[in-house]
C-alpha positions, 0 to 999 in steps of 0.5 A: 252440324249438318243434315244431308239428303244423299243418294247412295251410289249403292242404292240410288233409289233410296235417299238417306238422311245423314245428320252430322255425317251419320246415316239416320233413316231412309226416306225411300218409302216417302212420297217425293213431295214429303221428303224435304219436309221430313228432312227439315223436321230433323232440325228440331230433333237433331240438327240444332240452330246452326245446321245446314241441309245438303241435297245431293252428294256434292251440293253445297246449297244450304237451307237456313233452319227456321228461327225458334219462333218460326218453327211453330208456323209450319204452314202459312196460317198468317197469310191464309186466315186474314185472306179468307176472313176478307173473302167472307166479309167482302162476299157476305158469305154467311149472310142469311137473306131476308127472304129465304126458301121456306120449303127448306129445313131451318136451323136457328143456332144462337150463342148467349150474346156477350156483355162487351167488357173492357177486358175483351175476350179470353180463351174461355169465350170461344169455347161455346162460339166455336161449337155453335160455329161448327154446327152452323157450318155443318147445317149449311153444308147439309142443306139447311137455311141457317140463322147464326147471328151475333150481337151485344148485351150492352146496357148494365151496371158494369159499364156504368161503374167503369164509366164512373171510375174512369170519367168516360161516358158509358156510351163511349166505352161500350162502343169501343168495347163492341169494336174490340169484341167484333174484331176478335170474333172475326179474327176467329173465323166465326160464320156469323151473319154480321148484317143482323148485328144488334146492340141492346143500347141502341134506340132502334132496339130498345124501342121494342123493349119499351113496347114490350113493357107497355104490353105488360102494363096493358095486361096488368102484369106490370105494377108499382109497389113499395118493396124491401130491396138490396140497396147499395148506397155506394153503387147507388142502385138496387141489387138482385139477391144473387148480386149480394154476397155476405152482405156486400155487393158482388161487384166492388164489395160495398155494403148493402142494406135492405131498404123499402123503395118504390119499384116497378114489379112484373107479375112473373108469378102469374105464369109460374105453373106454365113455366113449370109445365112447359119445361117438360117439352124442352131438350135441356139438361135435366140439372138446369130444369131442376134448378128452374123447378127449385127456383119456382118452388111450387108447393102444396100445403095450407094457410093457417090463421092464429089469433094473437094474444098479449102477455095476459092472454087477451086477444089483440084482434090481430090474426097471423097467417102462416103457410106450411107444407106440413099441415099434418104437424099442426099438433107439434107447433110450439111457437110462431116466427114472423120475418123482420119484413112481416107486413103486420110486424108492429101490430104484434110487437109489445111496447116492452119489446119494440126497441129490441125488435127494431134493433134486430130488424136493422141488423137483419136489413144488412143481410142478403136473403142468401145469408139469412137462409143459409142452413149453416148460419147460427139462427138468431131471433128476438121475442115479440112480446106477444103470443098466439093460440094453436087452433088445434090444441088451444095451447098458448105459444110465443111469437118470435121475430127471426131472419131465417124466415123471409118476408117474400115467401108465403105469408112472411110467417111460419108455424114452427115445429121443432121436432120435425124441422132442422131450422126450427129445432136449432132455434128452439134449442137455443131459446129453450122453446118446448119440442113436441114429437108428433110423427113416428117413422114407419120403421124404428129409427136409432136417431133420437136427438135429431128432428125427424123430417121424413114420412111416417104416421101421426102420434100425440095428435088428438084434441077433444076440444078442437074435435081433430084426431089424426093419430095413426094416420099416414102423413098424407092422410093426416095432412088431408084431414087437417086441411078439411078441418081448417076449412070447416072450422074457419082456421085456414084453407088449402093453399098452393105456394111458390118460392118464385117472387114477382120480378123486381124490374127497376134499377137506380142506374143511368145506363139502361132503358128508360121506362115509357111512362110518365106521372101527372104532376097534379095526381101522380097518375101513371100514364103509358106513352103512346107507341108513336112516341117510342123510343123514349131515348136515354138523355146524354148526361155528363154527370151520371154518378149516383145521387147518394139519396136513392134518387136515380141519376136521371133525376139530374136530367131536369129538362128531360124529366119535365114533360107534358102528357100527350093526351091531356097536355097537363104537366108531367114528369118522366120515370127516372128509374131504368130497366135492369140489364135482363130486359134487353136480353129477354127477347133479343133472339126474336130481333135477330129474325127481323133486325131492321123492321121499324114497324113491328118487333118481328114479322109474323111469317118470319117468326113462324119459320125461324122460331123457336131457337133450335140450339142455344149455347151458353154458360150454366151461370145463366141457368135460372134468371136469364132463361126464366125471364126470357121464357116469361116474356116469350109466353106473354108475347105468345098470349098476345099473338106476337110469337107462335111458339110457347117456348123460346129455346128448344135445345139448350147446351151449357159449355164447361169452363176453360180454367187456367193452366194447372198450378203446382204448389210446394210447401215449406216449413218454417226453416224453408225445407220442402215438406210433402203435401200429405193429407194431414198437412195444414197449409196455413202452418206452412209457406206456400210456393207456387212453382211452374212444374212438378219437382223431380224429387218424388218424395215431395208431394205437391198440390195441383189445381186449375183455377178459373181465369182471372186478372188477379191470378194472372192466368188469363190467356188472351186469344189474340196472342194464341191466334198470333202464334198458332193461328185461329184454326189451331185455337178453334181446334184445340178448344174442341179437342180439350174434352167434352164440350159440357165439361170444365177443363184446364188450358195447356199450351202443350195441347195447342201445339199438338193440334197445330202440328196436326194442321201442319201435317194436313197442309204438307200432306196435300200441298207438299213440302215448301220450296227452298225459299220457304214458300209453297207451290201453287196447287197440291200434290194430290193425284187423279188416281182411282182410290184403293179400297183401303183409301175409300174405307179409311175415308168413309169411316172418318166421314161416318165418325165425324158426322156422328160426333158433330150431331152429338156435339162430341167434337173432341172425338170427331177431331180424333177421327180426322187425326187418325185419317191423316196418320193413315194417309201418310202411309199412302204413296198416292193421294187421290183427289176423290179422297182428299176433297171429301176430307177437306170438307170434313175438316172445314167446320172445325178449321175453316181457314185452312180448309178454304185454302186447300179447297181452292188449291184443289181447283175449286173457284167458290167457297166450300161453305155451301158444298154438300157435306160428305156422306158415308157409304155403307159398303165402305164401313164394313170391318169384314176384311179377309186375307186373300192368297194371290197366285201367279201362274198357280204359285202363291206369291203373296197375300192381300187384305180385301173386303169380303165383298171384294170384286175380281177387279178390285182384288186385281187392282190391290194385287197390282199395288202390292209391293211383292206382287207388282214385280211379277205383274208389271209389264206382263201380259195377263192371259186370264184371271181365276177368282174365287171370292173369299178364297183365292186370286190366280193370275195366269200370265202369257208365257214369254217366248225367247228368240233363237 
């Protein structure tokens, strides 16, 4: 089959495309530079792989069609992208100087720095990184000083576990992974200031992590305590609650038990109120703020004291304290519950019940706190053998031990009101405990069997012996009166409580920051090391596996553990626990401001200029702990004068997930026959068959779902492969085009092909079609013509839209505006440089490599990174277009579209460019013009005199 570009003898100025000797389409209206490109596009649609292109009627010059794998490479991104990445690195284009002009506005844009895993990046990682890069490039072009760094959260359990599994030291694997991550990030053209790169595992960095710990110790915010922890014997470390799922470790699925251990704790609870109050000042998603509020869990209520009795009703001399947010329900208390970890547990357990309680506590120790508080779990408990007296009623009520109460919340014990609490109600029904209703809703309710937990008024709530009567009072009034009675009678007091617990800050790991403290051998006294002995370097260990005893791996470094007190010179030993991975990530944003400072954590003048982080981007999975811990440390640093702001991160953006490609599942019955996936189908009764696309049979319904990318599902997309096939700019552009930044979306290979075509069309529009060799001419095909009004309006509407969408982080609609501009531009005969150059600048934050190349070809010698970002002019944004009749010598020949404010000169230029009018005007002498704005343009031509 042949594709021919022929010049017809009938219409020599209208080339025709012939495919297989049949005329297909005229390309007369296409600019000369674009015709060959159009012809080549016929390969993919009609010509096939064995086609030849002939240019000219008798020419036998053949153009070999590109191979299938080359068709996507419709512009030379494989040459462009490495070239500009080298240029940026060699010229340190994105370096932020140590000393900047502080009179200029600043913008500190930060990604949540990654843990460098062995798997490297997948296509989900660049989503947030591309967004911050677009913002950083935009802000530079708007004249801001921009700080946009990158580093590595390098300590932590995953690296240690991988090292244990492979026998490779975690330092070696971590450095290898960092090199791979760095290479991948550079291949995507991110404009990071690599001169500021940091790693939390480097002594020069963790020296200051240790320094912060010493400040916490000085302020009384760090202490040691024996606390029940989630201990995983196989991993050999303590796990946070969120690292335990269904009684096993999230990583590896190993059994976890609750075990009391000596641990370092940080008094984050001291800052609970400030952590709550200062949330209001932040530009964060409301959902994230609410998650932090719930985690802190501030509540107001009362703490009541109950005298404990034995089975004969004698007082044991022990009081059980219980915290409640509903003191108005005191008359409905029919039993008490203590947590298995309750501090006075064995003071309230009878001898007869001791063995049953111990067995129950052992079982409870295997559950995580999340499991124990799950509302869907069946409630369990064991009777303590003791009783208590309700101070309001004088009634004797049983005391139970149950794991739905946590030792870490309140006092570790509750007063149970089964008529008005779902958990208490379920427990009371199971163990046949009395239920007394003491609240009525203000309006009649039809629900009789369920506990009422809403607002209302008190009933059955009066006792002459105690002197307390709250019948008829609203819940709020009743609660206030009960608190006053508790305080006056000595049975309790008003209390503010928090769900937030002090931060457990120890880990029985090797790969972490050592603590800068020692213990004297003779007294066990804790001695903080002087600052001039920092950093306390992590010793190199060949055997860093868990000891199996609960002792940390650092106990094996015997020569390192043994030391001398620098003050008294007495024998001492080092702390062998290490800090958690959270430590290094709590303050890294400050080190980026001044990464090479050896005498201070951060220079105060630099911190005052750059702080706080203006835009912080990362996943919602860090919405509680990382952000809460970083805010806590920041407030401590604020209190001691290290930082000048109350909060570290002003604006927070959570990017959505990128899921794998949509997977289709067909269902077959036992005979192998396809069945429709209707709503009543039970998948467990059918054979599931994963297929690549929907079946043609419209009578068979399939299920479709996109899953989170994982190795186990085999749906991970490697960005290296995408860059190789489509280019980094295509990957960046596609990830922004998939949908709103904050939404989750599924990957589609077809989608990236679409944005790749857009970039290729942009390239051909500006550079022109390739030569017969497949190479491109130097320079561009743009012209120095004055732009038309239409062109200026198209440009400035695009500028306005792209600028607006970048500021609002609606990057997908900004890309749509640029695509629309390119579609319009392909209809123009000429492409003025004054229109194309601003468009290239618009494109540059999104697709910087191709933009730099086009900018260079347009005759610019410097990088566009600091060029002024185009600004939309209001005079070109109006939609007030009118139809203007144009007369030649008083006779209407055509109409043109003009803006209402169009001048006479502009109207005349438009008339000259109009296909119908140009044949009357070109080569003619204009005698005069009559222009009535918004009404008519009449062009009077000189009369042509013919010779005799």
